[in-house]
N, C-alpha and C positions, 0 to 999 in steps of 0.2 A: 839463461844469462839475460839480465834485464837490461844490460848496458847497450846491448845490441838494439833492443827495441826502442830504449829511449834515445838512443842515436837519430833513429829514424824520425822522431816526432811523436811516438806512440806513448802513451800512459800505460806501464804495467801495472795491472792489478792482480793480485793473490784471491782465488777461488778458496773461500772458505766455506764450512758446513754451517747450518744453523744448530741451535741449541734444544730444539723442540723436535718430538718425535715426528715422522712423515712415513707414509708408504707409497708415494709415488713413484719411487726409485725401483720399487721392487719387481716392476713389470720390465726393467732394463738390465739391472745387475742382480747377483745372487745376494739373497738373504744372508749368508754366512759371511760375505766380505766385511770388512772392517766399517764401522758406524761412521768414519771420518769419510770414507769413499762414497757411501751410501748418500749421505746427507750433502756432500758438495753437488751431486747429481741432483738430489731432491731439491737444493736451492735455485738450481738451474731451472728444474721444472716448475718451480713456483714462480717465476720471473723474477728472482732477486736480482738477476744479472742480465736484466734486458738491455742495460747500457753497452754491454761488452759487445765489442765488433767482431773480435776472433779469439781463439781459443789456441793455446800451445801446451805442451807437455814437454818436459824433460824426463826420460824414462827413468822410473826408480821400481816399483813393484808392478806385479800382475793386475791387482786388484785398481790401483789407479789408472792402470793403464787402459783397463775397461771402462772406468769412469769417463775418461777422456775420450773413447771410440763411441760411447752412449751418447755423451754431449754433442760429439763431432756430428753424429747422425742425426739426431733428433730436435735440437735446438737450433734457432737461425742464428747463422753468423756469415762473415764475408771472408772469414781467412781462418784456416787451421793448418797448424805444423806440429809434427812429431818429432822431438830431438831425440837420438840415440845416445844418450849420455852413457860412458862405460859404467858397468857394474862393479867396479872395483879401482882400490887405488893404483897408481900408474907406478907400480915397484921396478919395472922394467924400462920406462922411459919411453916406452912405444905407442902409448896410448894419447900423449899429448898432441903429436902432429895428426893423429884421426880425429881428436875432438876438435882441432883448430880447424880441419877440412870441414868439418859438419858444422861448425858456426859460420864458416865462410857462405856455406849453402844456406843456412838460416837468413844471415844478412842479405842475400841476395833475393830471397823469398820475399822477405818482409819489406824490402825496399820497392820490389816490383808491387806489392799490394797496396803502398801508399803512394805510389807512383814518384819516387826519387831515388837518386842514387844515394846512399851512405857512404859520404867522405870520410878520409882519415882522420880529418879536424873534427868531424862531427862524434865518431867514436871517441876520440881522445878526450874530448870535453865531457862526454858520458862518463868516461871512466874517472875523470877528475871528480865529478857531482857525486859519484857513488862510493868511491875512496874517501871522500870528505865526510860523507853521511856514516862510515863504518868508523872512521876517526871519533865522531861524535858519539856513536853510542858506545864506545869504549871509554871514552870521559864519563859517561853517564853511569855505566857498569863499575868503573873505579870510585864511584862515590859511595859505592855500598860495601866498600873495604872496611871503612872505619864501624865502629860499635858503640853506639847504634849506628847503623848506616845513615846516610844523608837522602835516601830516597827509597821507598818500600819495593820489594821485588813487584807487588803487583802493578805499581805505578811504571816501572821501567818496563814490563813486559807490554803494558797497554801502549808505551811509547814506540817499542819494535812494532809492534802490531800496526799502530795506525800508519807507520812509514809505509807499509803495502800497498796502500790505497791513494798517495798523493804524488805530486810532483816531488821527486826527492830535493832539487832545490829548493823547493819552496819549504819542506820540512826541515831542511838543513837550518834555514834562519831561524824557524821556530825552536829548533833542538838548541841552537847555539843562545837564544837570549834566555831559553829554559835552565840551561846549565849556569849561567851566569848569575842568574837569580838563585838557583837553588845552593851554591856555593856562598851566597850573601846571607841566606835565610838561616835562621838559629832554629827553625822547625825541623823536627825530623822524627821519624818512627821510634816507638818506645824500645826499650833494650829487651831483647830476648834471645831464643836458642838460635843459633844459626845456621840455617838448612841451606842445603843443594836439592833443586830437582833437575831430575834428566829423564828424559824418554823421547818420544816420536812427536807425533802431529798433537799438539793442544792448541786450540785457538781460543780459550775461555779463559780470559783473567780471573773470572769467578773463583777457578780452582787454587789460583794463588791466593786470594782473597780470603777465602774459605780457611785456609790454611794459617795465614797471618792473622787472622781476627782470633786464633787461640793464643797469641802471644808470642810468636815465633816471627823471625825474620829470615825472608829466603833472598839470600845475599849473592847467589850465583844460579844460572842455569845452564844446563846442556839441551836445549830444546830445538826442534826444527823450527819454529817462529821466535826463537829467543837469540841465544849466542852463537848458534850455529849460522844462523842466516848471515851474519856480519862479521864474523871473528877474523878472516884473513882479507887481505886486499889484493887487488890487481896491480902486480910488481911488474916493471918494465926494467930491461937492463941499465939504463942511464936516463938522467934527467933530460928534456927536451929543451930547445931554445924557445919555445912557444908561450903563450900567456898561461896556459897550462901545463903540468910536466907530462901530460899525455899527448900534446900536439906536437906536430912534426915527427912523428914515428910512423913508420909504413905500416900499413893494414896487418900484413903477417905477423909482423910483431907484436901488435896490439892483439890480434887473435889468438896467438900463442899463449899472451900475456893472461888473456882471459880464461883458456883453456886451464891453464895450469894453476889458475885462481880457483876453479872449480872441481878440479881433481885433488887438490890438495888442503881443502876446507877442511874442518873437523867432520869425521865421519858419524854417520847412523848405524844401526845395525843392520841396513838393508845393504849398506855396502861395506861393512865392518864389523864382522862377528867377533866379540871380543875375545872369544876362547881360543882363536887361532894365533899360534905364536907369532912374534913379529909384528901385529898390528899397532900401531900408535894410540888407540883410542884410551887403553887404560892409562899410560902416562899422561895423557892430556887431561883426563879427568881427574887425577890424583893432583896434578898443577892446579888445577882450580880450586878443589878443594884445601889446598895448602895456602894458596894466595889469599883465598878471601876467608879463610879462619873457619872453615865447616865443621860443626858438631855432629851432622846427622842428615841422612840423605832420603828424599823422596823418590821413588823411581815410577813412572807413570806410564803407562802404554793402552793403546786404543785395543778395545775386544776384538780377537780373532786376527790380530796382527802376530804372525808367527814370527818373523825375524826378532822382534820385540821381545816375544815369548822364549825365544831361544837364547836371547842375552842375558835374562835374569839370573841364572845360576852363576855364571861368571861374573858379573857385575855384584851380586850378594857375597860372593867369595872374596873379591876385590877389595871391597869396602870394609867387611868383617876383619879380615887380616890387618888393615890399617887402622882399626880401631873405631870405625864410624858406623853405628848403628844404621838400619835401613827400614823403610817402610815401602810396600809395594802397593799401589791403587791402578786397578784395571777401569779405564773409562770407557761409558757407553754414551749415546746420544745424548741423555740429561744426566747431570752430576748428582749423586745420590748425597745430597748435602748433609743428612743426617750422619750417614756413614763415614763421610769424609772428617766430619767434626768428631765424631768419636774416635775414629783411628788416630786423628792428630792429636786428639788430648791424652790418649795412651802412648802414643809415642814420645810426646813431650814430657811424660811421667817418666819414661825409662831414661830419658836423656838427663833428666834431673838427679 
């Protein structure tokens, strides 16, 4: 949860892999781990993140857990923290107080690291900044509902990705200005088949660019570094009387609200296998497809990512039952550009 680090005056930065093959990580983690995990560690070993002072992980899968442990053991840093995020949705309502307590421990630990006490007002202001950012990104995604969209899927993805490396308040100013200019501009991508791209960890805008170069429009996504990153806000019971609506609320309430946000955000297959009855993921995906006028779906996943692989049969069935053709792409360290172009061209011919 970035709000807690931000409230302490820390700049949260997401660790992302490189796009070139490397063998540095083979000495530290298994070669059959997904390329995303191996290359995140590889970038650290190469020195790409020398500016990072601390490392923290919210539990997701065993492979990224090992990446964190290797980073913690072998790369220089002054702070590390493992946050045990629950591995499922909060159907019973019992997980929120557990996670809120864990967030309280994280808040204390990061405050001790930077040498300051994180006040309720600090945390409230951080929530304000991050919620504002999520609202602006929703407006950006809404510009892609029109046909043709006002902004390409590649550009939208680059904007979301860029926000993970800069101060959110600064990014909010840039994004607000950009949205104003985009709505006034008459320029827009050319009209083409409307596609949705869904999957797990993809950090490379070139994937979307390769698809859109063939004449398609990626109008919506369900990606860890796309819509799932910002889709829902931290909601408090009632507005406060402070300058920001997060101010004047006790820390227990703030931590509970942050915990609820992270437990209720749109799930990925690591926490939400779609073929289990009662899960909300299928209904969320179909709502995205309807609201953005989707005509076809790209499903992408990292090689050796077992939760994503297990998710494929139910996703293919879901979209086929709803009249939406699918195209599945397995991702490795480097993008197979020729293969992606060929598969995209064939898929667009099917749609036509």
